C-alpha positions as CSV (number, residue, x, y, z in Angstrom):
1,M,-30.5,1.2,-5.0
2,Q,-29.5,4.9,-5.9
3,S,-31.0,6.5,-9.1
4,E,-28.4,7.1,-11.6
5,E,-29.0,11.2,-11.4
6,T,-28.5,11.0,-7.4
7,I,-25.0,9.0,-8.1
8,L,-24.0,11.7,-10.8
9,D,-24.8,14.7,-8.5
10,G,-22.8,13.8,-5.6
11,P,-23.9,14.3,-1.8
12,E,-25.8,17.5,-1.0
13,L,-23.8,17.6,2.5
14,K,-22.0,20.2,4.3
15,Q,-18.3,19.9,3.4
16,L,-16.0,19.8,6.1
17,F,-12.0,19.6,6.9
18,F,-10.3,20.5,3.5
19,G,-13.4,20.3,1.1
20,F,-14.4,16.6,2.0
21,T,-17.2,15.2,4.5
22,K,-16.7,13.9,7.8
23,D,-17.5,10.5,6.5
24,F,-14.9,10.6,4.0
25,W,-12.2,11.3,6.5
26,V,-13.8,8.4,8.7
27,L,-13.6,6.0,5.8
28,C,-9.8,6.9,5.2
29,V,-9.0,6.0,8.9
30,V,-10.8,2.7,8.1
31,V,-9.0,2.1,4.9
32,F,-5.6,2.8,6.7
33,S,-6.4,0.6,9.7
34,F,-7.5,-2.4,7.4
35,F,-4.5,-2.4,5.4
36,F,-1.9,-1.8,8.2
37,S,-3.5,-5.0,10.0
38,F,-3.2,-7.6,7.3
39,N,-0.2,-6.2,5.9
40,L,1.5,-6.2,9.4
41,I,1.8,-9.7,9.7
42,I,3.2,-10.6,5.9
43,P,7.2,-10.3,6.7
44,Q,7.0,-12.8,9.5
45,L,4.8,-15.5,7.6
46,P,7.7,-17.1,5.6
47,E,9.3,-17.8,9.2
48,F,6.0,-18.8,10.5
49,I,5.0,-21.6,7.9
50,T,8.8,-22.9,8.2
51,S,8.1,-23.3,11.8
52,L,5.2,-25.5,10.9
53,N,7.5,-27.5,8.7
54,G,6.0,-26.0,5.6
55,E,8.7,-24.2,4.2
56,R,8.0,-25.9,0.4
57,Y,4.5,-24.2,0.6
58,K,5.8,-20.6,1.0
59,G,4.6,-19.7,-2.4
60,L,0.8,-20.3,-1.0
61,I,1.3,-17.7,1.5
62,I,0.4,-15.1,-0.8
63,G,-1.2,-17.6,-3.6
64,A,-4.1,-18.5,-1.0
65,F,-4.8,-15.2,-0.2
66,A,-4.7,-14.0,-3.7
67,L,-7.2,-16.7,-5.1
68,S,-9.8,-16.1,-2.5
69,A,-9.4,-12.3,-2.8
70,L,-10.0,-12.8,-6.8
71,C,-12.9,-15.3,-6.4
72,S,-14.8,-13.1,-4.0
73,R,-14.3,-9.9,-5.9
74,P,-17.6,-10.7,-8.3
75,F,-19.7,-11.5,-5.2
76,S,-18.5,-8.4,-3.3
77,G,-19.2,-6.4,-6.5
78,K,-22.8,-7.5,-6.8
79,L,-23.6,-7.6,-3.1
80,I,-22.6,-4.0,-2.6
81,D,-24.9,-2.8,-5.3
82,H,-27.7,-4.6,-3.8
83,I,-27.3,-4.9,0.0
84,G,-25.1,-1.9,0.4
85,R,-21.8,-0.8,0.8
86,R,-21.6,-1.0,4.7
87,P,-22.4,-4.6,5.3
88,I,-19.7,-5.7,2.8
89,M,-16.9,-3.5,4.6
90,L,-17.8,-4.8,8.2
91,I,-17.9,-8.4,6.9
92,G,-14.4,-8.3,5.5
93,I,-13.0,-6.4,8.6
94,F,-14.9,-8.9,10.8
95,V,-13.4,-12.0,8.6
96,S,-9.7,-10.0,9.2
97,I,-10.2,-9.8,13.0
98,V,-11.1,-13.5,13.2
99,V,-8.4,-14.7,11.3
100,S,-5.8,-12.6,13.0
101,F,-6.5,-14.0,16.3
102,G,-7.0,-17.5,14.6
103,Y,-3.4,-17.8,13.3
104,P,-1.9,-18.2,16.9
105,L,-4.1,-21.4,17.3
106,V,-3.0,-23.0,14.3
107,N,-0.7,-26.4,14.5
108,G,-0.1,-27.5,11.2
109,V,0.3,-26.2,7.6
110,T,-3.1,-27.1,6.3
111,S,-5.0,-25.3,8.8
112,F,-2.6,-22.1,8.2
113,L,-3.2,-22.3,4.5
114,C,-7.2,-22.3,5.2
115,L,-6.8,-19.3,7.5
116,R,-4.9,-17.5,4.6
117,F,-7.5,-18.3,2.1
118,L,-10.2,-17.2,4.3
119,H,-8.1,-13.9,5.1
120,G,-7.9,-13.5,1.2
121,F,-11.8,-13.0,1.5
122,S,-11.7,-9.9,3.9
123,A,-9.4,-8.3,0.8
124,G,-11.9,-9.3,-1.6
125,F,-14.8,-7.6,0.4
126,T,-13.6,-4.5,2.5
127,P,-11.6,-2.5,-0.2
128,T,-14.2,-3.0,-2.9
129,A,-17.0,-1.7,-0.6
130,T,-14.6,1.1,0.6
131,T,-14.0,2.3,-2.8
132,A,-17.3,2.6,-3.7
133,M,-18.4,4.2,-0.7
134,C,-15.5,6.8,-1.0
135,N,-17.3,7.5,-4.6
136,D,-20.6,8.1,-2.8
137,V,-19.6,10.6,-0.1
138,V,-17.7,12.8,-2.7
139,T,-19.0,14.8,-5.4
140,V,-18.2,14.0,-9.2
141,K,-15.8,17.0,-9.6
142,Q,-13.8,15.5,-6.4
143,R,-13.6,11.9,-7.5
144,G,-10.0,11.7,-8.8
145,E,-8.6,13.6,-5.8
146,A,-10.7,11.5,-3.2
147,M,-9.2,8.1,-5.0
148,G,-5.8,9.7,-4.6
149,I,-6.4,10.6,-0.6
150,V,-8.1,7.0,-0.1
151,G,-5.5,5.4,-1.9
152,M,-2.7,7.1,0.3
153,A,-4.4,6.0,3.3
154,G,-4.2,2.4,1.9
155,N,-0.5,2.9,0.7
156,L,0.3,4.2,4.4
157,G,-1.0,1.1,6.0
158,M,0.7,-1.1,3.6
159,S,4.2,0.6,4.0
160,L,3.9,0.8,8.0
161,G,2.3,-2.4,8.4
162,P,5.3,-4.7,7.6
163,A,7.9,-2.3,9.3
164,L,6.0,-2.8,12.7
165,G,5.2,-6.6,12.2
166,S,8.9,-7.2,11.5
167,E,9.6,-5.5,14.9
168,V,7.3,-7.1,16.9
169,G,7.6,-10.3,15.5
170,V,11.3,-10.2,16.0
171,T,11.3,-8.6,19.4
172,Y,8.2,-10.2,21.0
173,G,7.4,-13.3,18.8
174,N,4.8,-14.1,16.1
175,Q,2.1,-14.8,18.3
176,T,2.4,-11.3,19.6
177,M,2.3,-10.1,16.3
178,F,-0.6,-11.9,15.3
179,F,-2.5,-10.3,18.6
180,V,-1.4,-7.0,17.4
181,A,-2.7,-7.5,13.8
182,G,-6.0,-8.3,15.4
183,F,-6.3,-5.4,17.6
184,I,-5.5,-3.0,14.9
185,A,-8.2,-4.7,12.8
186,I,-10.4,-4.1,15.7
187,L,-9.5,-0.3,15.6
188,S,-10.6,-0.4,11.8
189,I,-14.1,-1.8,12.6
190,I,-15.0,0.8,15.4
191,P,-15.2,3.8,13.1
192,A,-16.8,1.6,10.2
193,L,-19.7,0.5,12.6
194,K,-20.4,4.4,13.3
195,M,-20.8,5.0,9.4
196,K,-24.0,5.2,7.9
197,E,-24.9,3.3,4.6
198,S,-24.2,5.8,1.5
199,I,-26.7,4.4,-0.7
200,P,-30.7,4.4,-0.2
201,N,-32.8,1.5,-0.6
202,T,-30.9,-1.4,-0.2
203,T,-32.1,-4.7,-0.7
204,R,-32.4,-7.6,1.8
205,F,-30.0,-10.3,1.3
206,H,-31.3,-13.5,-0.1
207,F,-29.3,-16.7,-1.2
208,G,-30.1,-16.1,-4.8
209,M,-27.8,-12.9,-5.0
210,L,-25.0,-15.3,-5.1
211,K,-25.8,-16.8,-8.4
212,L,-23.7,-14.7,-10.8
213,K,-24.4,-14.1,-14.4
214,L,-21.5,-13.2,-16.9
215,N,-22.3,-9.4,-17.0
216,E,-22.4,-9.6,-13.1
217,I,-18.8,-10.9,-12.9
218,I,-17.2,-8.5,-15.6
219,E,-18.8,-5.0,-15.8
220,P,-18.5,-4.8,-19.9
221,K,-18.2,-1.0,-19.9
222,V,-14.8,-1.0,-18.1
223,V,-13.0,-3.9,-20.0
224,L,-10.8,-1.3,-21.4
225,Q,-9.9,0.2,-18.0
226,G,-9.5,-3.2,-16.8
227,T,-7.3,-4.2,-19.6
228,I,-4.9,-1.4,-19.1
229,M,-4.7,-2.1,-15.2
230,T,-3.6,-5.7,-15.9
231,L,-1.0,-4.6,-18.5
232,G,0.1,-1.7,-16.1
233,V,0.5,-3.7,-12.9
234,I,2.5,-6.9,-14.7
235,T,5.7,-4.9,-13.8
236,F,4.4,-4.4,-10.1
237,G,3.9,-8.3,-9.9
238,A,7.3,-9.0,-11.6
239,L,9.0,-6.7,-9.0
240,L,7.2,-8.0,-5.9
241,T,8.7,-11.6,-7.0
242,L,12.2,-10.6,-8.3
243,V,13.4,-7.6,-6.6
244,P,15.5,-9.4,-3.6
245,D,17.6,-11.4,-6.3
246,Y,17.6,-8.4,-8.7
247,C,19.3,-6.1,-5.9
248,K,21.4,-8.5,-4.6
249,Q,23.3,-8.6,-7.7
250,F,24.3,-5.2,-7.4
251,G,25.2,-5.9,-3.5
252,L,22.1,-4.3,-2.0
253,I,20.8,-7.2,0.8
254,K,18.3,-5.0,2.4
255,N,15.9,-4.8,-0.6
256,G,13.1,-3.1,1.6
257,Y,14.6,0.3,0.7
258,F,13.6,-0.5,-3.2
259,F,10.0,-0.6,-1.8
260,T,10.2,2.2,0.6
261,I,11.3,4.5,-2.3
262,V,8.3,3.3,-4.5
263,T,5.9,3.9,-1.8
264,V,7.3,7.6,-0.9
265,T,7.0,8.5,-4.2
266,S,3.8,7.3,-4.6
267,L,2.2,8.9,-1.8
268,T,4.0,12.4,-3.1
269,V,1.8,12.4,-6.4
270,R,-1.4,10.5,-5.6
271,V,-3.5,13.4,-4.2
272,L,-1.9,15.8,-7.2
273,S,-2.9,13.2,-9.8
274,G,-5.9,12.6,-8.7
275,R,-6.8,16.4,-8.7
276,M,-5.2,16.7,-12.2
277,S,-7.4,14.0,-13.7
278,D,-10.4,15.7,-12.2
279,K,-9.3,19.0,-14.1
280,F,-7.8,17.8,-17.4
281,G,-9.4,14.3,-17.8
282,R,-8.4,11.0,-16.9
283,E,-6.9,10.0,-20.2
284,I,-4.1,12.4,-20.5
285,V,-3.1,12.1,-16.8
286,L,-2.9,8.2,-17.3
287,V,-0.9,8.6,-20.4
288,I,1.6,10.7,-18.5
289,G,1.4,7.9,-15.6
290,L,2.1,5.1,-18.1
291,L,5.3,7.3,-19.8
292,F,6.6,6.9,-16.1
293,L,6.2,3.5,-16.2
294,I,7.8,2.8,-19.4
295,L,11.0,5.2,-18.1
296,A,11.1,2.7,-15.1
297,N,11.2,-0.3,-17.1
298,I,13.9,1.2,-19.2
299,L,15.9,2.0,-16.2
300,L,15.5,-1.5,-14.7
301,L,16.4,-2.8,-18.3
302,T,19.7,-0.8,-18.6
303,A,20.7,-0.5,-15.0
304,Q,24.4,-1.1,-14.1
305,D,24.6,0.4,-10.5
306,I,22.3,0.5,-7.3
307,T,22.0,4.4,-7.9
308,T,19.9,3.6,-11.2
309,I,17.9,1.0,-9.3
310,F,16.8,3.4,-6.8
311,I,16.0,6.3,-9.4
312,A,13.7,3.2,-11.0
313,A,12.1,2.8,-7.9
314,G,11.4,6.6,-7.6
315,V,10.2,6.8,-11.4
316,F,8.2,3.4,-10.9
317,G,6.4,4.9,-7.5
318,I,5.6,8.0,-9.6
319,S,3.8,5.8,-11.9
320,T,2.0,4.1,-9.6
321,G,1.0,7.1,-7.6
322,I,-0.4,8.6,-11.1
323,N,-2.0,5.3,-12.5
324,S,-3.9,4.0,-9.6
325,P,-6.3,6.7,-8.4
326,T,-6.7,7.7,-12.2
327,L,-7.8,4.3,-13.1
328,F,-10.2,3.9,-10.5
329,A,-11.9,7.4,-11.1
330,W,-11.9,6.8,-14.8
331,T,-13.6,3.2,-14.2
332,I,-16.4,4.5,-12.0
333,D,-17.1,7.2,-14.7
334,N,-17.4,4.7,-17.5
335,G,-18.9,2.2,-15.5
336,N,-22.7,1.4,-15.1
337,Q,-23.8,4.4,-12.5
338,L,-26.4,1.9,-11.1
339,F,-23.9,-0.7,-10.4
340,I,-20.8,0.8,-9.3
341,G,-19.6,-2.2,-6.7
342,R,-19.6,-4.1,-10.4
343,G,-17.1,-1.8,-12.0
344,I,-14.9,-1.5,-9.1
345,S,-14.6,-5.0,-8.4
346,T,-14.0,-5.7,-12.4
347,L,-11.1,-3.5,-11.9
348,F,-9.8,-5.2,-8.9
349,I,-10.2,-8.7,-10.9
350,F,-8.0,-7.4,-13.7
351,L,-5.4,-5.8,-11.0
352,E,-4.9,-9.4,-9.4
353,I,-4.8,-11.1,-12.7
354,G,-2.0,-8.6,-13.8
355,I,-0.1,-9.2,-10.6
356,I,-0.4,-13.1,-10.7
357,I,0.9,-12.9,-14.5
358,G,3.8,-10.3,-13.4
359,A,4.6,-13.0,-10.4
360,I,4.4,-16.3,-12.7
361,I,6.1,-15.7,-16.1
362,P,8.9,-13.2,-15.3
363,A,10.0,-15.7,-12.4
364,E,9.8,-18.4,-15.1
365,I,12.0,-16.0,-17.6
366,Y,14.4,-15.4,-14.7
367,A,15.0,-19.1,-13.7
368,N,17.4,-18.2,-11.1
369,N,19.9,-16.9,-13.5
370,N,20.8,-13.1,-13.4
371,A,21.6,-12.9,-16.9
372,N,17.8,-13.5,-17.5
373,F,17.0,-10.3,-15.8
374,P,17.2,-8.2,-19.2
375,K,14.8,-10.3,-20.8
376,V,12.5,-10.2,-17.8
377,F,12.5,-6.4,-18.0
378,M,11.9,-6.6,-21.9
379,F,8.7,-8.6,-21.4
380,T,7.3,-6.3,-18.6
381,L,8.5,-3.3,-20.8
382,A,6.5,-4.5,-23.9
383,F,3.2,-4.6,-21.5
384,A,3.7,-1.3,-20.3
385,I,4.0,-0.1,-24.1
386,I,0.9,-1.5,-25.2
387,A,-1.1,-0.3,-22.1
388,F,0.5,3.4,-23.1
389,L,-0.9,2.8,-26.8
390,L,-4.4,1.9,-25.5
391,T,-4.5,4.8,-23.1
392,F,-3.3,7.2,-26.1
393,R,-5.8,6.0,-28.5
394,A,-8.6,6.5,-25.8
395,Y,-7.4,9.8,-25.3
396,L,-7.2,10.8,-29.0
397,K,-11.1,9.5,-29.0
398,A,-11.9,11.7,-26.0
399,R,-10.2,14.9,-27.5
400,K,-11.9,14.0,-31.1
401,K,-15.3,14.2,-28.9
402,V,-14.5,17.2,-27.2
403,I,-13.6,19.0,-30.4
404,E,-16.6,17.8,-32.5
405,S,-18.9,19.1,-29.6
406,F,-17.9,22.8,-30.2
């Protein structure tokens, strides 16, 4: 395990390629390929489960995946800090490969949902490990910018995956699509195998490590950051669930345009926002990001035409591009420096809780009645405002400390 001084000083490696180490850019390739692989199959899964006579279980396609990812986070966070980042990253990728090639073999709803549940473990392991490793291979002064770049790599994979998956699935069939996803997952494990462990003095695995204490599930030092994450992503959970119906009332059948705009605008600001948080502080940059989130909710609440919807998508994308890398960097700043993985897994847990809340409660408020959409966005707006107030309070505290130090 690393000493706190080693972590805080950052790596003393020769900087390559735009100010970052070779390991950092290899890690970006791993992240891109991993997210590309498991997002590639998502558009065709509703059709696939319908072909298995399981259309009533469509909600479990994401639900089973999210549940296992949520359950596995505390274990991956602990193991990352003890046995190392690299083995946990590799385990997640390996599971993704096996499951991708396993989908064509299923012949019933039960076996399919079991694979979805298993697939979720890969999402609980690999992203937590790669985020921790990202912190290890950059200096403290680069942390926000690095989180932005790695997040951009993941976003590119998440946005390109569904597009290719839909094309392959429709043109060549779902079986071919699953095989393509498996091969792309293999492409992510090849560079990962060449990476060295980023922390020294790792501990040999033993089953006692799977026993978790409460402070090993949730890192107390980052509860504030986790709470802000939950409050902030409730809007995202609602949009994932309701955008198709919301856009349809304005005559837009191909709702993918909404998320295309979100992705593009998010990518354009991620690196800059991370760099700004390194320079000016996490709190003030996050305050700005949450103001964009509030504005996006107001636009969605008052929209009367599709143009306003597209503007709202762009504003929401900007907020996402600012908030995500800043929150991850802030979490690592404030967490226990000897247990980075625990802090990161805590933030992921809060993220998934927020998405689940945003997916379930707004859907109940909507109740398949377009007249209820204003109530939905009043609900999400309220949580965005609370997130802003908590962050602004943290900013004032941080500013007061700086003033008192002079």
